[in-house]
Backbone as XML, in Angstrom:
<?xml version="1.0"?>
<chain id="A" units="angstrom">
  <residue number="1" name="MET">
    <atom name="N" x="-12.962" y="49.622" z="-25.041"/>
    <atom name="CA" x="-11.829" y="49.036" z="-25.743"/>
    <atom name="C" x="-12.131" y="47.872" z="-26.555"/>
  </residue>
  <residue number="2" name="ALA">
    <atom name="N" x="-11.481" y="47.720" z="-27.744"/>
    <atom name="CA" x="-11.484" y="46.411" z="-28.338"/>
    <atom name="C" x="-11.014" y="45.322" z="-27.580"/>
  </residue>
  <residue number="3" name="ASP">
    <atom name="N" x="-11.586" y="43.885" z="-27.709"/>
    <atom name="CA" x="-11.254" y="42.716" z="-27.299"/>
    <atom name="C" x="-9.949" y="42.465" z="-28.512"/>
  </residue>
  <residue number="4" name="CYS">
    <atom name="N" x="-9.088" y="42.593" z="-28.412"/>
    <atom name="CA" x="-7.744" y="42.504" z="-29.031"/>
    <atom name="C" x="-7.660" y="40.901" z="-28.924"/>
  </residue>
  <residue number="5" name="SER">
    <atom name="N" x="-7.709" y="39.956" z="-28.127"/>
    <atom name="CA" x="-7.475" y="38.625" z="-28.486"/>
    <atom name="C" x="-8.272" y="38.240" z="-29.464"/>
  </residue>
  <residue number="6" name="SER">
    <atom name="N" x="-9.562" y="38.228" z="-29.059"/>
    <atom name="CA" x="-10.832" y="37.763" z="-29.896"/>
    <atom name="C" x="-10.431" y="38.217" z="-31.212"/>
  </residue>
  <residue number="7" name="GLU">
    <atom name="N" x="-10.406" y="39.129" z="-31.492"/>
    <atom name="CA" x="-10.130" y="39.734" z="-32.826"/>
    <atom name="C" x="-8.877" y="39.274" z="-33.529"/>
  </residue>
  <residue number="8" name="ALA">
    <atom name="N" x="-8.023" y="39.238" z="-32.548"/>
    <atom name="CA" x="-6.881" y="38.513" z="-33.359"/>
    <atom name="C" x="-6.898" y="37.161" z="-33.679"/>
  </residue>
  <residue number="9" name="ALA">
    <atom name="N" x="-7.751" y="36.483" z="-32.903"/>
    <atom name="CA" x="-8.001" y="35.084" z="-33.290"/>
    <atom name="C" x="-8.986" y="35.210" z="-34.392"/>
  </residue>
  <residue number="10" name="ARG">
    <atom name="N" x="-9.975" y="35.968" z="-34.576"/>
    <atom name="CA" x="-10.566" y="35.866" z="-35.973"/>
    <atom name="C" x="-10.065" y="36.197" z="-36.922"/>
  </residue>
  <residue number="11" name="ILE">
    <atom name="N" x="-9.065" y="37.364" z="-36.885"/>
    <atom name="CA" x="-8.444" y="37.736" z="-38.146"/>
    <atom name="C" x="-7.365" y="36.522" z="-38.667"/>
  </residue>
  <residue number="12" name="LYS">
    <atom name="N" x="-6.719" y="35.706" z="-37.652"/>
    <atom name="CA" x="-5.856" y="34.657" z="-37.673"/>
    <atom name="C" x="-6.746" y="33.363" z="-38.678"/>
  </residue>
  <residue number="13" name="ARG">
    <atom name="N" x="-8.142" y="33.189" z="-38.154"/>
    <atom name="CA" x="-8.400" y="32.335" z="-38.950"/>
    <atom name="C" x="-8.928" y="32.657" z="-40.505"/>
  </residue>
  <residue number="14" name="ALA">
    <atom name="N" x="-9.261" y="34.183" z="-40.376"/>
    <atom name="CA" x="-9.471" y="34.592" z="-42.000"/>
    <atom name="C" x="-8.511" y="34.282" z="-42.564"/>
  </residue>
  <residue number="15" name="GLU">
    <atom name="N" x="-7.237" y="34.639" z="-42.182"/>
    <atom name="CA" x="-6.011" y="34.564" z="-42.953"/>
    <atom name="C" x="-5.484" y="33.501" z="-43.680"/>
  </residue>
  <residue number="16" name="ASP">
    <atom name="N" x="-5.897" y="32.112" z="-42.565"/>
    <atom name="CA" x="-5.535" y="30.809" z="-43.150"/>
    <atom name="C" x="-6.664" y="30.548" z="-44.165"/>
  </residue>
  <residue number="17" name="GLU">
    <atom name="N" x="-7.661" y="31.109" z="-44.337"/>
    <atom name="CA" x="-8.535" y="30.913" z="-45.138"/>
    <atom name="C" x="-8.559" y="31.803" z="-46.797"/>
  </residue>
  <residue number="18" name="LEU">
    <atom name="N" x="-7.852" y="32.581" z="-46.375"/>
    <atom name="CA" x="-7.725" y="33.445" z="-47.564"/>
    <atom name="C" x="-7.354" y="32.912" z="-49.150"/>
  </residue>
  <residue number="19" name="PRO">
    <atom name="N" x="-7.966" y="33.277" z="-50.151"/>
    <atom name="CA" x="-7.551" y="32.634" z="-51.739"/>
    <atom name="C" x="-5.956" y="32.675" z="-51.872"/>
  </residue>
  <residue number="20" name="ARG">
    <atom name="N" x="-5.117" y="32.124" z="-52.563"/>
    <atom name="CA" x="-3.991" y="32.208" z="-52.679"/>
    <atom name="C" x="-3.933" y="32.669" z="-54.145"/>
  </residue>
  <residue number="21" name="LEU">
    <atom name="N" x="-2.962" y="33.692" z="-54.627"/>
    <atom name="CA" x="-2.998" y="33.962" z="-55.919"/>
    <atom name="C" x="-2.185" y="33.526" z="-56.561"/>
  </residue>
  <residue number="22" name="ASP">
    <atom name="N" x="-1.136" y="32.644" z="-56.215"/>
    <atom name="CA" x="-0.308" y="31.874" z="-57.037"/>
    <atom name="C" x="-0.916" y="30.501" z="-57.494"/>
  </residue>
  <residue number="23" name="VAL">
    <atom name="N" x="-2.118" y="29.921" z="-57.026"/>
    <atom name="CA" x="-2.977" y="28.821" z="-57.632"/>
    <atom name="C" x="-4.267" y="29.388" z="-58.377"/>
  </residue>
  <residue number="24" name="ALA">
    <atom name="N" x="-4.517" y="30.595" z="-58.394"/>
    <atom name="CA" x="-5.101" y="31.553" z="-59.222"/>
    <atom name="C" x="-5.113" y="31.336" z="-60.541"/>
  </residue>
  <residue number="25" name="PRO">
    <atom name="N" x="-5.681" y="30.893" z="-61.545"/>
    <atom name="CA" x="-5.238" y="30.863" z="-62.936"/>
    <atom name="C" x="-5.268" y="32.249" z="-63.402"/>
  </residue>
  <residue number="26" name="PRO">
    <atom name="N" x="-4.086" y="32.430" z="-63.637"/>
    <atom name="CA" x="-3.667" y="33.797" z="-64.492"/>
    <atom name="C" x="-4.254" y="34.480" z="-65.833"/>
  </residue>
  <residue number="27" name="GLY">
    <atom name="N" x="-4.769" y="33.514" z="-66.355"/>
    <atom name="CA" x="-5.795" y="34.057" z="-67.584"/>
    <atom name="C" x="-7.100" y="34.433" z="-67.313"/>
  </residue>
  <residue number="28" name="ASP">
    <atom name="N" x="-7.343" y="33.795" z="-66.242"/>
    <atom name="CA" x="-8.890" y="34.076" z="-65.566"/>
    <atom name="C" x="-8.988" y="35.691" z="-64.853"/>
  </residue>
  <residue number="29" name="ARG">
    <atom name="N" x="-9.378" y="36.805" z="-65.590"/>
    <atom name="CA" x="-9.110" y="38.108" z="-64.819"/>
    <atom name="C" x="-10.257" y="37.971" z="-63.777"/>
  </residue>
  <residue number="30" name="THR">
    <atom name="N" x="-11.523" y="37.669" z="-63.751"/>
    <atom name="CA" x="-12.427" y="37.781" z="-62.642"/>
    <atom name="C" x="-11.758" y="36.984" z="-61.188"/>
  </residue>
  <residue number="31" name="ILE">
    <atom name="N" x="-10.902" y="35.810" z="-61.505"/>
    <atom name="CA" x="-10.634" y="35.238" z="-60.395"/>
    <atom name="C" x="-9.671" y="35.869" z="-59.671"/>
  </residue>
  <residue number="32" name="VAL">
    <atom name="N" x="-8.954" y="36.292" z="-60.645"/>
    <atom name="CA" x="-7.897" y="36.918" z="-60.198"/>
    <atom name="C" x="-7.778" y="38.193" z="-59.647"/>
  </residue>
  <residue number="33" name="CYS">
    <atom name="N" x="-8.661" y="38.848" z="-59.960"/>
    <atom name="CA" x="-9.057" y="40.236" z="-59.413"/>
    <atom name="C" x="-9.810" y="39.835" z="-58.110"/>
  </residue>
  <residue number="34" name="ILE">
    <atom name="N" x="-10.877" y="38.809" z="-58.136"/>
    <atom name="CA" x="-11.528" y="38.509" z="-56.642"/>
    <atom name="C" x="-10.584" y="38.143" z="-55.582"/>
  </residue>
  <residue number="35" name="THR">
    <atom name="N" x="-9.579" y="37.397" z="-56.316"/>
    <atom name="CA" x="-8.535" y="37.098" z="-55.297"/>
    <atom name="C" x="-7.551" y="38.314" z="-54.637"/>
  </residue>
  <residue number="36" name="LEU">
    <atom name="N" x="-7.267" y="38.908" z="-55.587"/>
    <atom name="CA" x="-6.492" y="40.237" z="-55.037"/>
    <atom name="C" x="-7.393" y="41.022" z="-54.164"/>
  </residue>
  <residue number="37" name="GLU">
    <atom name="N" x="-8.582" y="41.542" z="-54.349"/>
    <atom name="CA" x="-9.711" y="42.068" z="-53.561"/>
    <atom name="C" x="-9.657" y="41.771" z="-52.330"/>
  </residue>
  <residue number="38" name="THR">
    <atom name="N" x="-9.723" y="40.429" z="-52.291"/>
    <atom name="CA" x="-10.185" y="39.803" z="-51.167"/>
    <atom name="C" x="-8.485" y="39.848" z="-49.890"/>
  </residue>
  <residue number="39" name="ASN">
    <atom name="N" x="-7.637" y="39.774" z="-50.653"/>
    <atom name="CA" x="-6.489" y="39.717" z="-49.774"/>
    <atom name="C" x="-6.339" y="41.265" z="-49.436"/>
  </residue>
  <residue number="40" name="LEU">
    <atom name="N" x="-6.733" y="41.873" z="-50.513"/>
    <atom name="CA" x="-6.350" y="43.608" z="-50.135"/>
    <atom name="C" x="-7.443" y="43.951" z="-48.601"/>
  </residue>
  <residue number="41" name="LEU">
    <atom name="N" x="-8.509" y="43.753" z="-48.837"/>
    <atom name="CA" x="-9.517" y="43.863" z="-47.738"/>
    <atom name="C" x="-8.951" y="43.229" z="-46.334"/>
  </residue>
  <residue number="42" name="PHE">
    <atom name="N" x="-8.316" y="42.142" z="-46.269"/>
    <atom name="CA" x="-7.675" y="41.160" z="-45.440"/>
    <atom name="C" x="-6.814" y="42.502" z="-45.069"/>
  </residue>
  <residue number="43" name="ALA">
    <atom name="N" x="-5.806" y="42.896" z="-45.658"/>
    <atom name="CA" x="-4.528" y="43.614" z="-45.231"/>
    <atom name="C" x="-5.342" y="45.010" z="-44.749"/>
  </residue>
  <residue number="44" name="LYS">
    <atom name="N" x="-6.131" y="45.321" z="-45.087"/>
    <atom name="CA" x="-6.956" y="46.533" z="-44.131"/>
    <atom name="C" x="-7.461" y="46.401" z="-43.281"/>
  </residue>
  <residue number="45" name="ARG">
    <atom name="N" x="-7.955" y="45.114" z="-43.382"/>
    <atom name="CA" x="-8.661" y="44.835" z="-41.672"/>
    <atom name="C" x="-7.568" y="44.481" z="-40.768"/>
  </residue>
  <residue number="46" name="LEU">
    <atom name="N" x="-6.490" y="43.871" z="-40.957"/>
    <atom name="CA" x="-5.386" y="43.449" z="-40.047"/>
    <atom name="C" x="-4.671" y="44.851" z="-39.810"/>
  </residue>
  <residue number="47" name="SER">
    <atom name="N" x="-4.682" y="46.083" z="-40.806"/>
    <atom name="CA" x="-4.209" y="47.315" z="-40.208"/>
    <atom name="C" x="-4.945" y="48.104" z="-39.638"/>
  </residue>
  <residue number="48" name="ALA">
    <atom name="N" x="-5.821" y="47.805" z="-39.578"/>
    <atom name="CA" x="-7.266" y="48.786" z="-38.975"/>
    <atom name="C" x="-7.067" y="47.864" z="-37.423"/>
  </residue>
  <residue number="49" name="HIS">
    <atom name="N" x="-7.045" y="46.692" z="-37.188"/>
    <atom name="CA" x="-6.537" y="46.042" z="-36.060"/>
    <atom name="C" x="-5.404" y="46.382" z="-35.162"/>
  </residue>
  <residue number="50" name="LEU">
    <atom name="N" x="-4.324" y="46.656" z="-36.204"/>
    <atom name="CA" x="-3.121" y="46.865" z="-35.439"/>
    <atom name="C" x="-3.306" y="48.008" z="-34.966"/>
  </residue>
  <residue number="51" name="VAL">
    <atom name="N" x="-3.950" y="49.088" z="-35.572"/>
    <atom name="CA" x="-4.041" y="50.450" z="-34.818"/>
    <atom name="C" x="-4.712" y="50.417" z="-33.460"/>
  </residue>
  <residue number="52" name="GLN">
    <atom name="N" x="-5.376" y="49.479" z="-33.677"/>
    <atom name="CA" x="-6.520" y="49.498" z="-32.149"/>
    <atom name="C" x="-5.450" y="48.572" z="-31.114"/>
  </residue>
  <residue number="53" name="CYS">
    <atom name="N" x="-4.706" y="47.981" z="-31.374"/>
    <atom name="CA" x="-4.143" y="46.653" z="-30.885"/>
    <atom name="C" x="-2.782" y="46.519" z="-31.337"/>
  </residue>
  <residue number="54" name="PRO">
    <atom name="N" x="-1.900" y="47.406" z="-31.004"/>
    <atom name="CA" x="-0.471" y="47.754" z="-31.272"/>
    <atom name="C" x="0.154" y="46.356" z="-30.815"/>
  </residue>
  <residue number="55" name="ARG">
    <atom name="N" x="-0.187" y="45.857" z="-29.554"/>
    <atom name="CA" x="0.511" y="44.492" z="-29.029"/>
    <atom name="C" x="-0.201" y="43.478" z="-29.382"/>
  </residue>
  <residue number="56" name="SER">
    <atom name="N" x="-0.597" y="43.059" z="-30.229"/>
    <atom name="CA" x="-1.553" y="41.793" z="-30.990"/>
    <atom name="C" x="-0.444" y="41.204" z="-31.181"/>
  </residue>
  <residue number="57" name="PRO">
    <atom name="N" x="-0.912" y="39.844" z="-31.124"/>
    <atom name="CA" x="0.104" y="38.740" z="-31.567"/>
    <atom name="C" x="0.395" y="38.911" z="-33.510"/>
  </residue>
  <residue number="58" name="LEU">
    <atom name="N" x="-0.374" y="39.422" z="-33.810"/>
    <atom name="CA" x="-0.560" y="39.697" z="-35.519"/>
    <atom name="C" x="0.810" y="40.805" z="-35.960"/>
  </residue>
  <residue number="59" name="ALA">
    <atom name="N" x="0.930" y="41.497" z="-34.636"/>
    <atom name="CA" x="1.726" y="42.649" z="-35.190"/>
    <atom name="C" x="2.757" y="42.532" z="-35.898"/>
  </residue>
  <residue number="60" name="ARG">
    <atom name="N" x="3.635" y="40.959" z="-35.892"/>
    <atom name="CA" x="4.627" y="40.873" z="-36.319"/>
    <atom name="C" x="4.291" y="40.653" z="-37.955"/>
  </residue>
  <residue number="61" name="GLY">
    <atom name="N" x="3.190" y="39.937" z="-38.232"/>
    <atom name="CA" x="3.287" y="39.930" z="-39.457"/>
    <atom name="C" x="2.529" y="41.144" z="-40.292"/>
  </residue>
  <residue number="62" name="GLY">
    <atom name="N" x="2.199" y="42.287" z="-39.636"/>
    <atom name="CA" x="1.681" y="43.367" z="-40.158"/>
    <atom name="C" x="2.682" y="44.027" z="-41.126"/>
  </residue>
  <residue number="63" name="ASN">
    <atom name="N" x="3.950" y="44.361" z="-40.897"/>
    <atom name="CA" x="4.643" y="44.796" z="-42.193"/>
    <atom name="C" x="4.905" y="43.869" z="-43.602"/>
  </residue>
  <residue number="64" name="ALA">
    <atom name="N" x="5.009" y="42.776" z="-43.327"/>
    <atom name="CA" x="4.659" y="41.826" z="-44.529"/>
    <atom name="C" x="2.929" y="42.145" z="-45.092"/>
  </residue>
  <residue number="65" name="TRP">
    <atom name="N" x="2.337" y="41.838" z="-44.237"/>
    <atom name="CA" x="1.218" y="42.222" z="-45.055"/>
    <atom name="C" x="0.725" y="43.739" z="-45.546"/>
  </residue>
  <residue number="66" name="SER">
    <atom name="N" x="1.466" y="44.465" z="-44.915"/>
    <atom name="CA" x="1.653" y="45.872" z="-45.248"/>
    <atom name="C" x="2.175" y="46.021" z="-47.009"/>
  </residue>
  <residue number="67" name="LYS">
    <atom name="N" x="3.279" y="45.535" z="-46.911"/>
    <atom name="CA" x="3.852" y="45.098" z="-48.047"/>
    <atom name="C" x="2.776" y="44.331" z="-49.143"/>
  </residue>
  <residue number="68" name="THR">
    <atom name="N" x="2.619" y="43.287" z="-49.068"/>
    <atom name="CA" x="1.736" y="42.560" z="-49.543"/>
    <atom name="C" x="0.600" y="43.476" z="-49.986"/>
  </residue>
  <residue number="69" name="GLY">
    <atom name="N" x="-0.158" y="44.248" z="-49.313"/>
    <atom name="CA" x="-1.110" y="44.932" z="-49.580"/>
    <atom name="C" x="-0.779" y="45.806" z="-50.674"/>
  </residue>
  <residue number="70" name="ARG">
    <atom name="N" x="0.430" y="46.375" z="-50.433"/>
    <atom name="CA" x="0.734" y="47.450" z="-51.532"/>
    <atom name="C" x="1.057" y="46.715" z="-53.078"/>
  </residue>
  <residue number="71" name="ASP">
    <atom name="N" x="1.657" y="45.692" z="-53.062"/>
    <atom name="CA" x="1.906" y="44.979" z="-53.856"/>
    <atom name="C" x="0.711" y="44.565" z="-54.819"/>
  </residue>
  <residue number="72" name="TYR">
    <atom name="N" x="-0.252" y="43.941" z="-54.240"/>
    <atom name="CA" x="-1.711" y="43.464" z="-54.430"/>
    <atom name="C" x="-2.159" y="44.687" z="-55.050"/>
  </residue>
  <residue number="73" name="GLN">
    <atom name="N" x="-2.208" y="45.932" z="-54.502"/>
    <atom name="CA" x="-3.188" y="46.824" z="-54.991"/>
    <atom name="C" x="-2.518" y="47.152" z="-56.268"/>
  </residue>
  <residue number="74" name="THR">
    <atom name="N" x="-1.429" y="47.471" z="-56.517"/>
    <atom name="CA" x="-0.566" y="47.537" z="-57.868"/>
    <atom name="C" x="-0.900" y="46.773" z="-58.893"/>
  </residue>
  <residue number="75" name="LEU">
    <atom name="N" x="-0.953" y="45.374" z="-58.682"/>
    <atom name="CA" x="-1.614" y="44.321" z="-59.330"/>
    <atom name="C" x="-3.137" y="44.705" z="-59.842"/>
  </residue>
  <residue number="76" name="TYR">
    <atom name="N" x="-3.754" y="44.852" z="-58.730"/>
    <atom name="CA" x="-5.270" y="45.120" z="-59.038"/>
    <atom name="C" x="-5.327" y="46.286" z="-60.057"/>
  </residue>
  <residue number="77" name="ASN">
    <atom name="N" x="-4.773" y="47.487" z="-59.531"/>
    <atom name="CA" x="-5.064" y="48.355" z="-60.517"/>
    <atom name="C" x="-4.570" y="48.211" z="-62.187"/>
  </residue>
  <residue number="78" name="SER">
    <atom name="N" x="-3.483" y="47.541" z="-62.052"/>
    <atom name="CA" x="-3.022" y="47.233" z="-63.339"/>
    <atom name="C" x="-3.794" y="46.200" z="-64.234"/>
  </residue>
  <residue number="79" name="ARG">
    <atom name="N" x="-4.472" y="45.561" z="-63.457"/>
    <atom name="CA" x="-5.183" y="44.598" z="-64.126"/>
    <atom name="C" x="-6.774" y="44.818" z="-64.495"/>
  </residue>
  <residue number="80" name="GLY">
    <atom name="N" x="-6.848" y="46.076" z="-64.202"/>
    <atom name="CA" x="-8.567" y="46.856" z="-64.440"/>
    <atom name="C" x="-9.285" y="46.287" z="-63.753"/>
  </residue>
  <residue number="81" name="CYS">
    <atom name="N" x="-9.064" y="45.789" z="-62.695"/>
    <atom name="CA" x="-10.151" y="45.258" z="-61.683"/>
    <atom name="C" x="-10.994" y="46.518" z="-60.985"/>
  </residue>
  <residue number="82" name="LYS">
    <atom name="N" x="-12.130" y="46.045" z="-60.945"/>
    <atom name="CA" x="-13.320" y="46.808" z="-60.422"/>
    <atom name="C" x="-13.726" y="46.082" z="-58.978"/>
  </residue>
  <residue number="83" name="GLN">
    <atom name="N" x="-14.255" y="46.883" z="-58.109"/>
    <atom name="CA" x="-14.599" y="46.634" z="-56.892"/>
    <atom name="C" x="-15.924" y="45.421" z="-56.935"/>
  </residue>
  <residue number="84" name="THR">
    <atom name="N" x="-15.996" y="44.631" z="-56.565"/>
    <atom name="CA" x="-16.964" y="43.403" z="-56.303"/>
    <atom name="C" x="-17.431" y="43.123" z="-54.967"/>
  </residue>
  <residue number="85" name="ILE">
    <atom name="N" x="-16.652" y="42.843" z="-54.214"/>
    <atom name="CA" x="-16.772" y="42.599" z="-52.492"/>
    <atom name="C" x="-17.380" y="43.637" z="-51.806"/>
  </residue>
  <residue number="86" name="LYS">
    <atom name="N" x="-18.805" y="43.700" z="-51.497"/>
    <atom name="CA" x="-19.457" y="44.696" z="-50.541"/>
    <atom name="C" x="-19.334" y="44.102" z="-49.057"/>
  </residue>
  <residue number="87" name="GLY">
    <atom name="N" x="-19.156" y="45.203" z="-48.468"/>
    <atom name="CA" x="-19.170" y="44.763" z="-46.967"/>
    <atom name="C" x="-17.636" y="45.511" z="-46.502"/>
  </residue>
  <residue number="88" name="TYR">
    <atom name="N" x="-16.826" y="44.793" z="-45.691"/>
    <atom name="CA" x="-15.838" y="45.546" z="-45.032"/>
    <atom name="C" x="-15.265" y="46.239" z="-45.922"/>
  </residue>
  <residue number="89" name="ARG">
    <atom name="N" x="-14.752" y="47.760" z="-45.442"/>
    <atom name="CA" x="-13.714" y="48.591" z="-46.163"/>
    <atom name="C" x="-13.038" y="49.238" z="-45.267"/>
  </residue>
  <residue number="90" name="GLY">
    <atom name="N" x="-12.584" y="48.405" z="-44.323"/>
    <atom name="CA" x="-11.773" y="49.245" z="-43.447"/>
    <atom name="C" x="-11.912" y="50.458" z="-42.564"/>
  </residue>
</chain>
């Protein structure tokens, strides 16, 4: 059984440290793509957590992150971004 409380705390800290797309220079494709990819990986991590811990305190924000993840995936694809971050893949 997963330790849902500890994992929720780690995910919340990670969320607080996410890069923001609204401050990424729009003309810098590399920075925008890495920002999108980082946020997409976070959305996948949160989704995986909520599958294991449906009563997590993060469940409220899960739907918003699900939509954000879909929106960011569309942007990621439309900008021709390529995977650069190795590691967590959900």
